[in-house]
C-alpha positions as CSV (number, residue, x, y, z in Angstrom):
1,X,0.0,0.0,0.0
2,X,1.3,3.4,-0.9
3,X,1.5,6.0,1.8
4,X,2.9,9.0,0.0
5,X,3.8,10.1,-3.5
6,X,5.9,13.0,-4.6
7,X,7.0,14.3,-8.0
8,X,10.4,16.0,-7.6
9,X,10.9,18.5,-10.4
10,X,14.2,20.1,-11.2
11,X,13.1,23.2,-13.2
12,X,15.3,24.8,-15.7
13,X,14.8,27.5,-18.4
14,X,14.0,24.9,-21.1
15,X,13.0,21.8,-19.3
16,X,11.5,20.0,-16.3
17,X,13.3,16.9,-15.1
18,X,10.9,14.9,-13.1
19,X,11.4,12.0,-10.7
20,X,8.4,10.2,-9.3
21,X,8.9,8.7,-5.8
22,X,6.8,7.0,-3.3
23,X,6.8,5.5,0.2
24,X,4.9,2.2,0.9
25,X,3.4,0.9,4.1
26,X,6.7,-0.8,5.0
27,X,8.4,2.6,4.7
28,X,10.4,1.6,1.6
29,X,11.2,4.5,-0.6
30,X,11.2,4.0,-4.4
31,X,12.0,6.2,-7.3
32,X,10.2,4.5,-10.1
33,X,9.8,6.9,-13.0
34,X,12.0,9.6,-14.6
35,X,10.8,11.9,-17.3
36,X,11.9,15.1,-19.0
37,X,9.5,17.7,-20.4
38,X,10.0,21.0,-22.1
39,X,9.2,23.9,-19.8
40,X,6.1,25.0,-21.9
41,X,2.4,25.0,-21.1
42,X,1.7,22.3,-23.8
43,X,4.2,20.0,-22.0
44,X,2.7,20.8,-18.6
45,X,-0.4,19.0,-19.9
46,X,1.8,16.0,-20.9
47,X,3.3,16.1,-17.4
48,X,-0.3,15.7,-16.0
49,X,-0.9,12.7,-18.3
50,X,2.3,11.1,-17.0
51,X,1.2,11.7,-13.4
52,X,-2.2,10.0,-14.0
53,X,-0.5,7.1,-15.7
54,X,2.2,6.4,-13.0
55,X,0.6,7.4,-9.7
56,X,-2.2,6.2,-7.5
57,X,-5.0,8.8,-7.7
58,X,-6.4,7.6,-4.4
59,X,-3.2,8.6,-2.5
60,X,-2.8,12.0,-4.1
61,X,0.5,13.4,-5.2
62,X,2.6,16.5,-4.2
63,X,4.7,18.2,-6.8
64,X,7.8,19.6,-5.2
65,X,10.2,22.0,-6.9
66,X,13.1,24.3,-6.1
67,X,12.6,28.0,-6.4
68,X,14.6,28.7,-9.5
69,X,14.4,32.4,-10.3
70,X,11.4,32.8,-12.6
71,X,11.7,29.5,-14.4
72,X,9.4,27.6,-12.0
73,X,6.6,30.2,-11.8
74,X,4.5,29.3,-14.9
75,X,4.6,25.6,-14.0
76,X,3.6,26.3,-10.4
77,X,0.7,28.6,-11.4
78,X,-0.5,26.0,-13.9
79,X,-0.5,23.2,-11.3
80,X,-2.1,25.4,-8.7
81,X,-4.9,26.2,-11.2
82,X,-5.4,22.5,-11.7
83,X,-5.7,22.0,-7.9
84,X,-2.5,20.0,-7.4
85,X,-0.6,20.1,-4.1
86,X,2.5,22.2,-5.0
87,X,5.5,22.9,-2.7
88,X,8.2,25.4,-3.7
89,X,11.4,24.9,-1.7
90,X,14.2,27.4,-1.2
91,X,17.4,26.4,-2.9
92,X,19.5,26.4,0.3
93,X,17.2,23.8,1.9
94,X,17.6,21.5,-1.1
95,X,21.4,22.2,-1.2
96,X,21.8,21.3,2.5
97,X,19.6,18.2,2.1
98,X,21.5,17.1,-0.9
99,X,24.7,17.0,1.1
100,X,23.2,14.4,3.4
101,X,22.5,12.1,0.4
102,X,26.2,11.5,-0.4
103,X,25.6,12.1,-4.2
104,X,28.7,11.4,-6.2
105,X,27.7,13.6,-9.2
106,X,25.1,16.3,-9.6
107,X,22.9,16.0,-12.6
108,X,19.4,17.2,-13.4
109,X,18.2,13.7,-12.7
110,X,19.9,13.4,-9.4
111,X,18.6,16.9,-8.4
112,X,15.0,15.8,-9.2
113,X,15.6,12.7,-7.1
114,X,16.9,14.8,-4.2
115,X,13.9,17.1,-4.5
116,X,11.6,14.0,-4.5
117,X,13.4,12.5,-1.5
118,X,13.1,15.8,0.3
119,X,9.4,15.9,-0.4
120,X,8.9,12.3,0.8
121,X,10.9,12.8,4.0
122,X,9.2,16.0,5.1
123,X,5.8,17.5,5.6
124,X,5.8,20.3,3.1
125,X,3.5,23.3,3.1
126,X,1.2,23.9,0.2
127,X,2.2,26.8,-2.1
128,X,-0.6,29.1,-3.1
129,X,-0.3,31.7,-5.9
130,X,0.0,35.2,-4.8
131,X,-2.5,37.9,-5.5
132,X,-1.9,40.0,-8.7
133,X,-1.2,43.1,-6.7
134,X,1.6,41.3,-4.9
135,X,3.1,40.0,-8.2
136,X,3.0,43.6,-9.6
137,X,4.8,44.9,-6.5
138,X,7.4,42.1,-6.9
139,X,8.0,42.9,-10.6
140,X,8.2,46.7,-10.0
141,X,10.6,46.2,-7.1
142,X,12.8,43.9,-9.2
143,X,12.8,46.5,-12.0
144,X,13.5,49.4,-9.6
145,X,16.5,47.4,-8.1
146,X,17.9,46.9,-11.6
147,X,17.5,50.6,-12.4
148,X,19.2,51.6,-9.1
149,X,22.1,49.2,-9.9
150,X,22.5,50.5,-13.4
151,X,22.4,54.1,-12.3
152,X,25.2,53.3,-9.7
153,X,27.3,51.9,-12.5
154,X,26.7,54.9,-14.7
155,X,27.6,57.3,-11.9
156,X,30.8,55.4,-11.3
157,X,31.6,55.7,-15.1
158,X,30.8,59.4,-14.9
159,X,33.0,59.9,-11.9
160,X,35.9,58.0,-13.6
161,X,35.4,60.0,-16.9
162,X,35.5,63.3,-15.0
163,X,38.8,62.2,-13.4
164,X,40.5,61.4,-16.7
165,X,43.4,63.6,-17.7
166,X,41.5,64.7,-20.7
167,X,37.7,64.0,-20.1
168,X,35.5,63.6,-23.1
169,X,32.7,66.2,-22.8
170,X,30.4,64.2,-25.1
171,X,30.9,61.0,-23.0
172,X,30.1,63.1,-19.9
173,X,26.9,64.5,-21.5
174,X,25.8,61.0,-22.5
175,X,26.4,59.6,-19.1
176,X,24.6,62.5,-17.4
177,X,21.7,62.0,-19.9
178,X,21.5,58.3,-18.9
179,X,21.4,59.2,-15.3
180,X,18.5,61.6,-15.9
181,X,16.7,58.9,-18.0
182,X,17.2,56.3,-15.2
183,X,15.9,58.8,-12.6
184,X,12.8,59.2,-14.8
185,X,12.3,55.5,-15.0
186,X,12.6,55.1,-11.2
187,X,10.0,57.9,-10.8
188,X,7.6,56.2,-13.2
189,X,7.9,53.0,-11.1
190,X,7.2,54.9,-7.9
191,X,4.0,56.3,-9.4
192,X,2.8,52.9,-10.7
């Protein structure tokens, strides 16, 4: 009898590497299916077909994945909309857990196994998609941080140009114009 099922997913820009794992009533852990899917909405549907084929629907399944920048987001939202149990795990937790497994080599497949094992050995929280207002704030904050970083680089370039033995006036003007432009971009974000 199966007690718990987890799909461990190593999410990358172009693909989803999936390991299906389960624990039975004797507490034996088994990784019994490995699949690779493209990270596209069409292949998300293929992933669901695979889940139905290889898992016991009476037990339910949790899909566990590592938070990988933005690559995991569309997949997580898709699964959430289909009412699947989704858990998104911070990379440092997986990294620390992976060290306990004594893996010889790190591949996408071994990472998906580590994620599946993590999900099987822990009680994971359900991830829920955030409200659109929160997503907007996240996106604007990320954009603002990029603008602040870029402006800092331009200011450093301007400072260095001004300290040149023979500063180029046109370069200084262009750098000053970029700073004004970036200030305007930051102001637009603040108003949004």
